[in-house]
C-alpha positions, 0 to 999 in steps of 0.5 A: 499499499503506497501514496504517491503525493505527486499523482495528480487528480484523474479530472474534476468528476469521477473517471467512470461517470463522466465516460458513462454519463452518469452522476455522484453525491461525492468524490473521493481521490485515490491516495496511489494514483489520483483516480476520482471516483464517487463515493459509497452514498453515490448510485455507482460506487466507482471509488470503492470499486477502484479499490476492489480492482487495483487494490489501491485502499487509501482514498482522500476526500475530493471536496471543498474544505475536507482533508480526511483519508480513508483506509479500504483494507482497514475500514477505518479512517487514515492519515496522509500527505498533502497531494498534488493540487487541485485539493478538491472538486471546482467550486462551481461544480454542484454536488451531486453533480454534475448538475445537468445529469442530477435526477430529481429524484437524486436523494431516493438514489442514495446509498 
């Protein structure tokens, strides 16, 4: 298990949701490779899927004002270094987002 503090984020939103036209509630950033995935409350839970596919267990919140880490292997909070900028999703990006793909009944679709 490692962290690469120089790994840039994969983009401003969930990589798979962007590719597939989906939406997310909150975002998580892989500490090892910079992959941005959606949280477990999101319909597709891509951050957890990334851990399962790659074994990259340390994720950090990618939400403004949050700097906490999560260790999927330990199922517990963790600590980690400062990561390469940007530290969070764009401030003008909605949560949930992206705004043009969030359904009206989004609350009923959260996990």
